[in-house]
VOBA-1610 file (N, C-alpha, C; in pm, whole numbers, padded with zeros to 5 digits, always signed):
BEGIN
Val-00604-00713+00384Val-00589-00788+00259Val-00676-00726+00150Gln-00801-00694+00191Gln-00892-00635+00092Gln-00838-00500+00047Lys-00778-00426+00136Lys-00720-00296+00101Lys-00607-00315-00001Ala-00527-00415+00020Ala-00417-00444-00072Ala-00470-00486-00207Val-00577-00562-00208Val-00638-00605-00335Val-00696-00484-00406Gln-00761-00396-00332Gln-00821-00277-00392Gln-00711-00188-00450Val-00598-00174-00384Val-00486-00095-00433Val-00433-00156-00563Glu-00423-00289-00565Glu-00377-00355-00687Glu-00475-00335-00802Val-00604-00340-00775Val-00706-00319-00877Val-00698-00177-00930Glu-00686-00081-00840Glu-00675+00059-00882Glu-00548+00080-00964Thr-00441+00020-00921Thr-00315+00031-00995Thr-00329-00030-01133Ala-00397-00145-01141Ala-00417-00210-01270Ala-00502-00121-01361Glu-00604-00054-01304Glu-00688+00035-01385Glu-00607+00155-01436Val-00522+00209-01352Val-00437+00322-01393Val-00343+00278-01504Val-00284+00161-01487Val-00192+00109-01588Val-00267+00084-01718Arg-00388+00029-01709Arg-00470+00003-01827Arg-00502+00135-01900Gln-00538+00238-01823Gln-00568+00368-01884Gln-00443+00428-01949Gln-00330+00414-01882Gln-00204+00464-01939Gln-00172+00389-02069Tyr-00198+00258-02069Tyr-00174+00178-02189Tyr-00263+00226-02303Lys-00392+00253-02272Lys-00483+00303-02375Lys-00434+00438-02429Asp-00393+00527-02339Asp-00341+00658-02380Asp-00219+00643-02471Leu-00131+00552-02432Leu-00011+00528-02512Leu-00048+00469-02649Ala-00146+00382-02652Ala-00190+00323-02779Ala-00247+00431-02870Ile-00324+00523-02814Ile-00379+00635-02893Ile-00265+00722-02946Lys-00168+00754-02860Lys-00053+00833-02904Lys+00024+00761-03014Ala+00041+00630-02998Ala+00114+00551-03098Ala+00041+00556-03232Asp-00092+00546-03230Asp-00170+00555-03355Asp-00151+00691-03421Lys-00154+00797-03339Lys-00134+00932-03394Lys+00006+00945-03454Gln+00105+00894-03380Gln+00242+00900-03431Gln+00257+00819-03559Ser+00191+00705-03564Ser+00195+00622-03684Ser+00138+00698-03803Gly+00029+00769-03781Gly-00030+00851-03887Gly+00065+00960-03932Lys+00129+01026-03835Lys+00227+01131-03868Lys+00343+01072-03948Ile+00390+00956-03903Ile+00501+00891-03972Ile+00462+00858-04116Gln+00341+00808-04135Gln+00295+00773-04269Gln+00288+00897-04358Arg+00237+01008-04303Arg+00231+01133-04381Arg+00372+01181-04417Leu+00464+01170-04321Leu+00602+01211-04348Leu+00666+01122-04454Lys+00639+00993-04450Lys+00692+00903-04552Lys+00640+00942-04689Thr+00510+00975-04695Thr+00452+01018-04823Thr+00520+01145-04872Lys+00543+01240-04783Lys+00612+01364-04821Lys+00753+01335-04871Val+00824+01246-04801Val+00960+01211-04840Val+00961+01149-04979His+00865+01059-05007His+00858+00996-05139His+00829+01100-05247Lys+00740+01193-05219Lys+00709+01299-05316Lys+00833+01385-05342Leu+00904+01419-05235Leu+01025+01500-05251Leu+01133+01424-05328Ala+01143+01296-05302Ala+01242+01215-05375Ala+01206+01210-05523Asp+01077+01195-05555Asp+01034+01195-05694Asp+01064+01329-05760Lys+01037+01438-05689Lys+01065+01572-05742Lys+01215+01590-05764Asn+01294+01540-05670Asn+01440+01548-05682Asn+01488+01472-05805Thr+01432+01354-05827Thr+01468+01274-05944Thr+01433+01349-06071Glu+01313+01409-06073Glu+01269+01484-06190Glu+01362+01603-06218Leu+01397+01675-06113Leu+01486+01791-06129Leu+01626+01748-06172Thr+01672+01635-06120Thr+01803+01584-06159Thr+01804+01550-06308Arg+01697+01488-06355Arg+01688+01457-06499Arg+01686+01585-06582Glu+01609+01685-06533Glu+01599+01811-06606Glu+01735+01880-06614Val+01806+01882-06502Val+01940+01942-06500Val+02032+01866-06595Gly+02021+01733-06594Gly+02103+01652-06683Gly+02076+01683-06828Ser+01948+01701-06864Ser+01917+01731-07004Ser+01967+01870-07041His+01958+01965-06947His+02013+02099-06974His+02164+02093-06990Thr+02227+02014-06906Thr+02373+01999-06914Thr+02412+01939-07048Arg+02338+01835-07093Arg+02369+01775-07223Arg+02345+01877-07335Ala+02238+01954-07325Ala+02209+02054-07428Ala+02319+02160-07431Glu+02365+02201-07314Glu+02474+02300-07308Glu+02601+02243-07369Lys+02628+02116-07343Lys+02748+02053-07399Lys+02739+02047-07551Ile+02623+02009-07601Ile+02603+02003-07747Ile+02618+02141-07807Ala+02557+02241-07743Ala+02567+02379-07793Ala+02712+02426-07793Ala+02787+02393-07689Ala+02928+02432-07683Ala+03008+02365-07794Glu+02979+02238-07821Glu+03048+02168-07929Glu+03013+02231-08065Glu+02886+02265-08084Glu+02846+02330-08209Glu+02913+02467-08223Asn+02922+02542-08113Asn+02989+02672-08116Asn+03135+02657-08153Asp+03202+02557-08095Asp+03342+02532-08129Asp+03356+02499-08278Ser+03267+02414-08327Ser+03269+02377-08468Ser+03248+02499-08556Leu+03153+02583-08519Leu+03127+02704-08598Leu+03245+02801-08593Arg+03308+02811-08476Arg+03425+02899-08465Arg+03538+02851-08556Lys+03560+02718-08556Lys+03665+02662-08644Lys+03632+02690-08791Arg+03507+02669-08828Arg+03465+02692-08968Arg+03482+02840-09004Leu+03445+02930-08911Leu+03461+03074-08935Leu+03608+03108-08954Ala+03695+03050-08871Ala+03839+03075-08883Ala+03889+03027-09020Glu+03840+02910-09063Glu+03879+02859-09195Glu+03833+02953-09306Leu+03711+03001-09295Leu+03659+03093-09396Leu+03736+03225-09397Glu+03766+03276-09279Glu+03843+03401-09271Glu+03982+03382-09330Glu+04040+03266-09304Glu+04171+03236-09360Glu+04162+03229-09513Gly+04056+03165-09561Gly+04036+03156-09706Gly+04016+03294-09769Ile+03942+03379-09700Ile+03921+03516-09751Ile+04053+03592-09755Ala+04131+03578-09650Ala+04261+03646-09646Ala+04351+03597-09759Glu+04349+03465-09783Glu+04430+03411-09893Glu+04379+03463-10027Ala+04248+03468-10042Ala+04191+03517-10168Ala+04228+03663-10191Lys+04224+03741-10086Lys+04263+03882-10099Lys+04410+03891-10136Gly+04490+03808-10068Gly+04634+03809-10097Gly+04659+03768-10241Asn+04591+03666-10292Asn+04606+03623-10431Asn+04554+03729-10525Gly+04447+03795-10484Gly+04393+03902-10568Gly+04492+04016-10581Asn+04559+04049-10472Asn+04660+04155-10475Asn+04777+04114-10562Val+04814+03985-10555Val+04924+03937-10638Val+04885+03948-10786Gln+04761+03908-10818Gln+04714+03916-10957Gln+04709+04060-11004Ile+04661+04149-10918Ile+04657+04292-10958Ile+04797+04343-10978Ala+04888+04308-10890Ala+05028+04352-10904Ala+05087+04294-11032Ala+05056+04170-11065Ala+05108+04107-11186Ala+05052+04177-11308Gln+04926+04213-11304Gln+04867+04283-11418Gln+04931+04420-11436Gln+04956+04488-11326Gln+05018+04620-11335Gln+05158+04608-11389Asp+05230+04504-11351Asp+05364+04480-11402Asp+05363+04453-11552Ser+05260+04380-11598Ser+05256+04346-11739Ser+05210+04464-11825Asp+05142+04558-11763Asp+05096+04675-11838Asp+05215+04761-11860
//
């Protein structure tokens, strides 16, 4: 009987030591998990910042493209006006030559 009790006591001590070891491992894992969570939050913040930056670049590119289109249209109008002015100038010169 005493032998059986001693075996149970030794088993309980082994289990207690295993429990302590597991508790230490759990604490270490908890610390690792907390550090990983912090890293994830930092990366998420960086991702948000980069997304905003890309968005502002995209908006700036869109505005620049719209301005370029507007300038191209204005240039086409000016070129058309110049061509008309040259054409009218040629007509006036031809008319003057005819009247001479």
